[in-house]
C-alpha positions as CSV (number, residue, x, y, z in Angstrom):
1,T,158.6,144.5,74.5
2,Q,157.7,146.0,77.8
3,S,157.7,149.5,76.3
4,T,155.5,148.5,73.4
5,A,153.1,146.1,75.1
6,A,150.2,148.4,74.7
7,L,150.4,147.7,71.0
8,L,149.7,144.0,71.5
9,G,146.3,142.7,70.7
10,T,143.6,141.6,73.0
11,T,142.0,138.2,73.4
12,T,138.7,136.9,74.7
13,V,139.8,133.2,74.8
14,F,139.5,133.3,78.6
15,G,136.5,135.6,78.7
16,E,136.0,139.3,78.3
17,E,137.3,140.2,81.8
18,F,140.8,138.9,80.7
19,S,140.9,140.6,77.3
20,N,144.1,142.6,78.2
21,M,145.9,139.7,79.8
22,I,148.7,139.6,77.3
23,I,149.2,143.4,77.4
24,D,149.2,143.3,81.2
25,A,151.7,140.4,81.5
26,V,154.2,141.8,79.0
27,S,153.8,145.4,80.5
28,A,154.6,144.0,83.9
29,V,157.7,141.9,83.3
30,G,158.6,142.1,79.6
31,N,158.5,139.5,76.8
32,Y,160.6,136.3,76.7
33,A,163.6,138.1,75.1
34,E,163.6,140.6,77.9
35,L,163.3,137.9,80.6
36,Y,166.1,136.0,79.0
37,D,168.4,139.1,78.7
38,R,167.7,140.1,82.3
39,H,168.2,136.7,83.9
40,L,170.1,134.3,81.6
41,E,172.1,136.1,79.0
42,D,175.2,136.6,81.2
43,I,175.2,132.9,82.0
44,V,174.0,131.3,78.8
45,P,174.5,133.7,75.9
46,R,172.3,133.3,72.9
47,Q,173.9,131.3,70.2
48,T,173.4,132.0,66.5
49,N,172.4,128.4,65.9
50,G,171.3,127.4,69.4
51,P,168.0,126.6,71.1
52,N,167.0,130.2,71.5
53,T,167.3,131.2,67.9
54,I,163.5,131.0,67.5
55,N,163.5,134.3,69.4
56,T,166.4,136.6,68.6
57,G,165.1,139.3,70.9
58,S,162.8,141.0,68.4
59,S,159.6,139.4,69.7
60,G,158.1,137.7,72.7
61,L,157.8,134.4,70.9
62,M,159.6,131.4,72.3
63,Y,157.4,128.6,71.1
64,S,153.6,128.8,71.0
65,M,152.5,125.5,72.6
66,P,149.0,124.5,71.6
67,F,146.7,125.4,74.5
68,G,143.6,123.3,74.5
69,N,141.3,123.2,71.5
70,P,141.7,126.4,69.4
71,N,138.3,125.8,67.9
72,R,136.4,125.9,71.1
73,G,136.3,129.6,71.6
74,A,136.1,131.2,75.1
75,V,136.4,129.2,78.3
76,P,133.2,127.2,79.0
77,P,130.7,128.9,81.3
78,S,131.0,128.2,84.9
79,D,128.5,128.4,87.8
80,E,128.6,128.5,91.5
81,Q,129.1,124.7,91.8
82,N,131.9,124.6,89.1
83,P,133.9,127.9,89.1
84,S,136.8,128.1,86.7
85,R,140.4,128.0,88.0
86,L,140.7,131.7,87.0
87,E,137.5,132.6,88.9
88,I,138.8,130.8,92.0
89,I,142.1,132.6,91.9
90,R,140.5,136.0,91.3
91,E,138.0,135.4,94.1
92,R,140.8,134.5,96.5
93,G,142.7,137.6,95.5
94,F,146.1,136.1,94.8
95,L,148.0,133.5,92.7
96,R,149.8,130.7,94.5
97,C,152.9,129.9,92.6
98,G,155.2,126.9,93.3
99,I,158.8,127.6,92.6
100,S,162.2,125.9,93.3
101,E,164.8,128.1,94.8
102,R,167.7,128.3,92.4
103,A,170.2,131.1,91.6
104,I,168.8,133.4,88.9
105,F,165.5,131.6,88.8
106,A,164.0,132.2,92.3
107,I,165.9,133.7,95.1
108,Q,164.4,135.2,98.3
109,D,166.3,138.1,99.8
110,P,166.9,137.2,103.5
111,D,166.7,140.8,104.6
112,T,163.6,142.0,102.7
113,G,161.8,138.7,102.0
114,E,161.4,139.9,98.4
115,W,161.6,137.3,95.7
116,S,163.5,137.8,92.4
117,G,164.5,135.8,89.3
118,Q,163.2,134.5,86.0
119,D,160.6,132.1,87.5
120,V,159.5,134.8,89.9
121,D,159.0,137.1,86.9
122,F,157.0,134.4,85.2
123,C,154.6,134.2,88.2
124,R,154.3,138.0,88.3
125,A,153.4,138.0,84.6
126,L,150.6,135.5,85.3
127,S,149.5,137.7,88.2
128,A,149.4,140.7,85.9
129,A,147.4,138.8,83.4
130,I,144.9,137.6,86.0
131,F,144.7,140.8,88.1
132,D,144.6,143.6,85.5
133,G,148.3,144.5,85.6
134,V,148.9,144.0,89.3
135,T,152.0,142.0,90.0
136,N,152.1,141.8,93.8
137,T,149.2,139.4,94.1
138,V,151.5,136.3,94.1
139,R,152.3,134.0,97.0
140,F,155.4,132.0,96.4
141,T,155.8,128.4,97.8
142,S,159.3,126.9,97.6
143,L,158.9,123.2,96.5
144,S,161.4,120.4,96.0
145,A,161.4,118.6,92.6
146,T,159.7,115.6,94.3
147,D,156.9,117.7,96.0
148,R,155.9,120.0,93.1
149,F,153.3,117.8,91.3
150,G,151.7,116.7,94.6
151,A,151.3,120.3,95.7
152,L,149.7,121.1,92.3
153,Q,147.4,118.1,92.4
154,Q,146.3,118.8,96.0
155,G,145.6,122.4,95.2
156,D,148.3,123.8,97.4
157,V,149.5,125.9,94.5
158,D,147.8,127.1,91.3
159,V,150.8,126.9,89.0
160,L,154.3,125.6,88.9
161,S,157.3,127.5,87.6
162,R,160.8,125.9,87.1
163,I,161.8,122.3,86.6
164,T,158.4,121.6,85.0
165,T,158.1,120.9,81.3
166,V,155.1,121.9,79.4
167,T,153.2,119.0,77.9
168,L,149.8,118.8,76.2
169,A,148.5,117.0,79.3
170,R,149.5,119.7,81.8
């Protein structure tokens, strides 16, 4: 949970400089259960035998999708000609997150310009993981369903949130 995130382990799978990424992300916005409770519970309550029973609220686990080759160790070394995506984002100083504006998922307050919602929290968790706990290093780009993959492929955004399924290819 957000209050116990400091007890989570560290990882060097993305290199030593990102060893606290999990702690930073969960500390910033909470685990999956907390995100679900904050944004979705009132609209889609958890069912005892429904799709969210893998996480009853006692952990951050939703489903651990395989991420690359678990036997390869840390990210491959990069150099000036081939910087990693994480190095590019850190050097730039902010994460570019593509979102689709939808109630409870991504809403921009017309008076303050502030974004809120589950997808916004996902992007802020990534920002916290990349920028040592800092969550305000995200620039949001509202994209239509038809434009989202083009924006990602062209490098206009670093990551997509919402209406984008996770597959082993992306």
